[in-house]
C-alpha positions as CSV (number, residue, x, y, z in Angstrom):
1,M,27.9,-78.3,37.6
2,F,27.0,-81.4,35.1
3,I,27.2,-84.5,36.0
4,A,26.8,-87.5,34.5
5,R,25.0,-90.8,35.8
6,E,25.2,-94.1,34.6
7,I,21.8,-96.3,34.7
8,S,22.2,-99.9,34.2
9,A,19.4,-100.6,31.6
10,G,19.0,-104.4,31.6
11,H,19.0,-103.9,27.4
12,K,20.4,-107.6,25.7
13,D,21.4,-105.5,22.8
14,L,23.0,-102.0,21.8
15,I,20.4,-99.2,22.5
16,H,20.1,-96.9,19.5
17,D,17.8,-94.1,21.1
18,V,16.9,-92.2,24.6
19,S,14.1,-89.7,24.5
20,Y,12.4,-87.7,27.6
21,D,8.9,-86.9,27.5
22,F,7.8,-83.2,27.7
23,H,8.0,-82.9,31.5
24,G,11.1,-84.5,31.4
25,R,10.6,-87.4,34.4
26,R,9.9,-89.8,32.4
27,M,12.2,-91.6,29.7
28,A,12.2,-94.4,26.8
29,T,14.8,-96.4,25.5
30,C,14.7,-98.8,22.5
31,S,17.6,-101.7,21.1
32,S,18.3,-104.0,18.9
33,D,17.0,-106.7,21.1
34,Q,13.7,-105.5,20.1
35,S,12.3,-104.0,22.8
36,V,11.3,-100.5,24.6
37,K,11.9,-99.4,28.3
38,V,10.1,-96.8,29.9
39,W,11.8,-95.3,32.8
40,D,10.3,-93.4,35.7
41,L,12.2,-90.7,37.9
42,G,11.5,-91.2,41.3
43,E,10.9,-88.8,44.6
44,D,15.0,-90.3,45.4
45,G,16.2,-89.2,42.4
46,E,16.2,-92.3,40.6
47,W,15.1,-94.1,37.3
48,K,13.3,-97.2,37.8
49,C,12.1,-99.1,35.0
50,T,8.2,-99.1,35.0
51,G,7.4,-100.6,31.3
52,N,9.3,-103.7,29.3
53,W,8.1,-105.3,26.4
54,K,9.0,-106.5,22.8
55,T,7.5,-103.8,20.0
56,H,8.8,-105.2,16.9
57,S,10.5,-108.2,15.3
58,G,13.9,-106.2,14.2
59,S,15.8,-103.7,15.6
60,V,13.9,-101.0,17.0
61,W,15.7,-97.7,15.9
62,K,13.9,-94.5,17.1
63,V,11.3,-94.2,19.6
64,T,9.2,-90.6,20.9
65,W,6.8,-89.2,22.8
66,A,3.7,-87.9,22.0
67,H,3.0,-83.9,24.2
68,P,1.0,-85.1,27.3
69,E,-2.2,-83.3,26.2
70,F,-2.9,-86.5,24.0
71,G,-1.7,-88.6,26.9
72,Q,0.5,-90.9,27.4
73,V,1.6,-92.0,23.9
74,L,5.1,-93.5,22.4
75,A,5.7,-94.4,18.6
76,S,8.5,-96.6,17.6
77,C,10.1,-97.5,14.4
78,S,12.0,-100.5,13.6
79,F,14.2,-102.1,10.8
80,D,10.9,-104.6,10.2
81,R,9.4,-101.3,8.5
82,T,6.8,-100.6,10.7
83,V,5.7,-97.9,12.9
84,A,3.8,-98.8,16.4
85,I,1.6,-96.4,18.4
86,W,1.6,-97.3,21.8
87,E,-0.8,-96.1,24.9
88,E,-0.2,-96.6,28.4
89,Q,-2.7,-98.0,30.8
90,V,-2.4,-97.3,34.4
91,V,-3.3,-100.0,36.7
92,G,-4.2,-98.7,40.8
93,S,-6.3,-95.9,42.1
94,N,-6.0,-92.0,41.7
95,H,-3.7,-92.9,38.3
96,T,-0.1,-93.3,40.8
97,L,2.1,-95.2,39.1
98,T,4.3,-97.6,40.7
99,H,7.1,-100.1,39.6
100,G,5.4,-102.8,38.0
101,Q,2.2,-101.1,37.7
102,S,2.5,-99.7,33.9
103,H,0.9,-101.4,31.2
104,W,1.4,-100.1,27.7
105,V,-0.9,-101.1,24.8
106,K,-0.5,-101.2,20.5
107,R,-3.0,-99.0,19.1
108,A,-1.8,-99.0,15.6
109,S,0.7,-100.3,13.5
110,L,1.7,-98.2,10.6
111,V,2.8,-100.8,7.5
112,D,3.1,-98.6,4.7
113,S,7.0,-98.6,4.6
114,R,8.6,-101.0,2.2
115,T,12.0,-100.7,3.6
116,S,13.4,-99.9,7.0
117,V,11.8,-97.0,9.3
118,T,14.9,-95.0,10.5
119,D,13.4,-92.3,12.3
120,V,9.7,-91.4,13.4
121,K,9.0,-87.6,15.2
122,F,5.2,-86.4,16.6
123,A,4.5,-83.0,15.0
124,P,4.3,-80.2,17.4
125,H,0.8,-80.0,19.6
126,H,-0.5,-77.0,17.9
127,L,-0.7,-78.9,14.9
128,G,-3.0,-82.0,16.0
129,L,-1.8,-85.7,16.6
130,Q,0.2,-86.2,13.6
131,L,3.1,-88.1,13.3
132,A,6.5,-88.3,10.4
133,T,8.1,-91.1,9.5
134,C,11.1,-91.7,7.0
135,S,12.5,-94.8,5.6
136,K,15.4,-96.1,3.7
137,D,13.8,-96.0,0.5
138,G,13.6,-92.0,0.5
139,T,10.3,-91.4,1.4
140,V,8.7,-88.9,4.3
141,R,5.3,-89.9,5.2
142,I,2.7,-87.8,7.5
143,Y,0.1,-89.3,9.9
144,E,-2.8,-88.0,11.5
145,A,-5.3,-89.5,14.1
146,P,-8.1,-87.6,13.1
147,D,-10.1,-88.7,16.6
148,I,-7.6,-88.5,19.4
149,M,-9.7,-90.8,21.8
150,N,-9.1,-93.5,19.4
151,L,-5.5,-93.9,18.4
152,S,-6.4,-97.1,16.4
153,Q,-7.2,-95.4,13.5
154,W,-4.3,-93.0,11.5
155,S,-4.5,-91.8,8.0
156,L,-1.8,-91.4,5.9
157,Q,-2.2,-87.6,4.6
158,H,1.2,-87.2,2.7
159,E,4.3,-88.9,0.9
160,I,7.1,-86.6,0.4
161,Q,9.7,-88.2,-2.0
162,C,13.4,-87.6,-0.7
163,K,15.1,-89.3,-3.5
164,L,18.1,-90.2,-1.3
165,S,17.9,-92.8,1.5
166,C,16.6,-90.5,4.6
167,S,17.9,-91.0,8.7
168,C,16.4,-88.3,9.8
169,V,13.4,-85.8,10.1
170,S,12.6,-82.6,12.4
171,W,9.9,-80.4,12.9
172,N,10.2,-76.9,12.9
173,L,8.5,-75.9,16.5
174,S,7.7,-72.5,15.3
175,R,3.5,-71.5,16.0
176,N,4.3,-68.6,13.3
177,H,5.2,-70.3,10.5
178,A,3.8,-72.7,8.1
179,S,4.7,-76.6,9.1
180,M,7.8,-77.3,8.0
181,L,10.1,-80.3,7.8
182,A,14.0,-81.0,8.0
183,V,15.0,-84.6,6.5
184,G,18.7,-85.9,6.7
185,S,20.2,-88.3,4.6
186,D,23.0,-90.9,5.8
187,D,23.7,-91.8,2.3
188,T,27.9,-92.1,2.0
189,N,28.3,-90.9,-1.8
190,P,29.4,-86.8,-1.4
191,S,28.5,-86.7,-5.4
192,A,24.9,-87.5,-3.9
193,G,24.2,-84.0,-3.3
194,G,23.2,-82.1,-0.3
195,K,21.9,-84.1,2.4
196,V,19.6,-82.2,4.1
197,Q,16.3,-80.8,2.9
198,I,13.8,-78.5,4.0
199,H,10.1,-79.1,3.4
200,E,7.2,-76.8,3.3
201,Y,3.3,-77.2,3.7
202,Y,1.5,-75.4,1.1
203,D,-2.4,-74.8,2.9
204,N,-3.8,-73.8,-0.3
205,D,-3.1,-76.5,-1.8
206,R,-2.8,-79.1,0.7
207,K,0.9,-80.1,0.0
208,W,4.3,-80.5,0.8
209,Q,7.2,-79.2,-1.4
210,R,11.1,-78.9,-0.6
211,V,11.8,-75.4,-0.9
212,E,15.7,-75.7,0.0
213,T,18.7,-78.3,-0.1
214,L,21.7,-77.6,1.9
215,M,24.1,-78.2,-1.2
216,A,27.3,-77.5,1.1
217,I,26.4,-80.6,3.6
218,T,27.4,-83.7,1.8
219,D,28.7,-85.8,4.3
220,A,26.8,-88.9,5.8
221,V,23.8,-86.8,8.4
222,H,22.8,-88.9,11.6
223,D,20.6,-86.4,13.3
224,V,18.8,-82.6,12.8
225,A,16.9,-80.9,15.0
226,F,14.9,-77.6,14.9
227,S,15.4,-75.1,17.8
228,P,12.2,-73.7,19.5
229,N,12.3,-70.6,18.6
230,L,10.1,-68.7,21.5
231,G,9.3,-65.7,18.8
232,R,12.3,-65.3,16.7
233,S,12.2,-64.8,13.5
234,Y,14.7,-67.1,12.1
235,H,14.7,-70.8,12.6
236,L,18.1,-72.5,13.9
237,L,18.6,-75.8,12.7
238,A,21.5,-78.5,14.4
239,I,22.9,-80.7,12.0
240,A,24.8,-84.3,13.5
241,S,27.4,-85.7,11.0
242,K,31.0,-85.7,11.2
243,D,30.9,-82.6,12.9
244,V,28.3,-80.4,15.0
245,R,26.9,-77.3,12.7
246,I,23.9,-75.2,13.6
247,M,22.1,-73.1,10.5
248,K,20.6,-70.3,10.6
249,L,17.5,-70.4,8.2
250,M,15.7,-66.9,7.7
251,P,12.5,-66.3,6.0
252,T,12.7,-63.2,3.6
253,G,10.0,-61.4,2.2
254,S,8.0,-58.5,3.9
255,D,6.5,-60.8,6.4
256,Q,10.2,-62.1,7.7
257,G,8.3,-65.2,7.5
258,V,6.2,-63.9,10.6
259,S,2.9,-65.3,9.3
260,N,3.0,-68.3,6.2
261,L,0.4,-69.9,7.4
262,G,-1.9,-70.4,4.0
263,G,0.6,-68.1,1.4
264,G,3.3,-68.8,-0.7
265,F,6.4,-70.9,0.3
266,A,8.8,-68.4,1.9
267,K,12.2,-68.1,0.8
268,L,15.0,-68.7,3.2
269,D,18.1,-66.9,3.2
270,I,20.1,-70.1,4.9
271,S,23.6,-69.0,7.0
272,L,26.3,-71.1,9.3
273,V,26.2,-69.4,12.3
274,A,28.5,-72.3,14.2
275,Q,30.7,-75.3,13.5
276,F,32.6,-77.5,15.9
277,S,35.0,-80.5,15.3
278,D,35.2,-81.0,19.1
279,H,34.1,-84.7,19.1
280,E,36.6,-85.6,16.4
281,S,34.7,-88.2,15.4
282,Q,31.5,-89.1,13.9
283,V,28.2,-87.1,15.9
284,W,25.0,-89.1,15.9
285,R,23.0,-86.9,18.1
286,V,21.6,-83.6,18.9
287,E,19.3,-82.0,20.7
288,W,18.6,-78.6,22.0
289,N,16.6,-77.8,25.4
290,V,13.2,-76.0,25.7
291,T,14.0,-72.4,25.6
292,G,16.3,-73.3,22.3
293,T,19.4,-71.6,24.0
294,I,21.4,-75.0,24.5
295,L,22.6,-77.6,22.2
296,A,23.7,-80.9,23.6
297,S,25.8,-82.9,20.9
298,S,27.3,-86.7,21.4
299,G,29.4,-88.5,19.0
300,D,31.6,-91.5,19.0
301,D,34.2,-89.9,21.7
302,G,31.7,-91.0,24.4
303,C,30.9,-87.6,25.5
304,V,28.1,-84.8,25.5
305,R,28.9,-81.5,24.7
306,L,26.7,-78.5,25.8
307,W,27.1,-75.4,23.5
308,K,25.3,-72.4,23.9
309,A,25.9,-68.6,22.0
310,N,27.2,-65.3,24.0
311,Y,25.3,-61.8,23.7
312,L,27.3,-61.6,20.2
313,D,26.0,-64.3,19.1
314,N,29.2,-66.4,19.5
315,W,28.8,-70.2,20.3
316,K,31.2,-72.0,22.9
317,C,31.2,-74.9,24.8
318,I,29.9,-74.8,27.8
319,S,30.3,-78.2,29.2
320,V,31.4,-81.7,28.6
321,L,30.2,-84.9,30.1
322,K,31.6,-88.3,29.6
323,G,29.1,-91.3,29.6
324,D,31.6,-93.1,32.6
325,G,31.7,-90.2,34.8
326,T,35.0,-89.5,34.6
327,P,36.1,-85.5,34.2
328,V,37.2,-84.5,31.0
329,P,39.2,-81.1,30.8
330,M,37.5,-78.3,29.2
331,P,38.8,-77.1,25.9
332,S,39.9,-73.9,25.6
333,L,37.0,-71.2,25.6
334,G,34.8,-71.2,22.2
335,G,36.4,-75.2,21.3
336,N,37.5,-75.8,17.9
337,Q,34.7,-73.7,16.5
338,Q,36.2,-73.6,12.7
339,D,36.1,-70.3,10.8
340,I,32.3,-70.0,8.9
341,P,32.6,-70.4,5.3
342,S,29.6,-70.7,3.0
343,A,29.8,-74.8,3.5
344,Q,27.7,-77.1,5.5
345,N,27.5,-80.2,7.5
346,N,26.6,-82.4,10.1
347,M,26.6,-83.6,13.7
348,M,25.3,-86.1,15.9
349,T,24.0,-87.1,19.4
350,R,23.9,-90.1,21.0
351,Q,22.8,-89.9,24.8
352,M,22.1,-86.9,26.8
353,T,19.7,-86.4,29.7
354,K,16.7,-83.5,29.2
355,S,17.2,-82.9,32.9
356,Q,20.6,-81.8,32.4
357,M,19.6,-79.7,29.7
358,Q,16.7,-78.0,31.3
359,T,19.1,-77.3,34.5
360,T,21.3,-76.0,31.8
361,W,19.5,-72.9,31.3
362,Y,19.9,-71.1,34.4
363,S,23.5,-71.3,34.1
């Protein structure tokens, strides 16, 4: 059973993003009040604010955690056209963190964008300390910290031109495939073409190249999320738009994508495996649990919905959570899964808790 809990965040304006760290016991929130807050889960099960500071001179759209092997590091992006890198300095003996003892220091400010930076994501840790950003000007930028002990130095490694305003970006988490990014666009013009692009890194040429455009997705996309694949020979990509869609990307060829490291670009056989309109509204966020078996989505209906596939690979809604804690009647088994045509669409999520999602794998 899943229970929704409310936290009085104390932000003075709209909260745009909630991000959990690797272990799910720390949380960061960002808002149009130009601030970021860090929360820690206490022994009593309550969330306590241990960090609160102004980060930008405009609305803060996204905040994200680096892998803990790089320390306690956050990145935030803003309407003010910058990305900020923050590192925690803990005051106290034995690095014990208590309320009021956390101090976050700005290590770097990335100022290459000339327009609002709409998303920021750290790469999977096996790729080193890399960071992807996307902007309204249609540019995805890849940064790298050459020395993880000196976070004040970040080098711009690549710029990818997407030709559409970018709203979201997601790294493929697979270790057995070349680096891959999915980029979504919130361009509302249906005639502008596909709103999700797949880019892959070619190690021999040391460059990124667009390998696919999901032409069937013509509505504005608010979020994209690659699933952890845990040895799968294919990739799952969740898309948030006016509905929720789960796409299957199957590398083709003799190696079936098991290793494309340094080789040519893999061709992808893309199919739609699930599509849900249960939110009956815009979907704002989608996020997977750590095993890639459960997807959470949130939308303008004020609900978080959890989706899981059965042994026949049919995706069903397994739980509905409403933000105010009121009970939500479960839909008939399977929800509003639509017939799967050759089309593709979008989906989103606003708020979900990693602790809820981690609990879910055991159900």
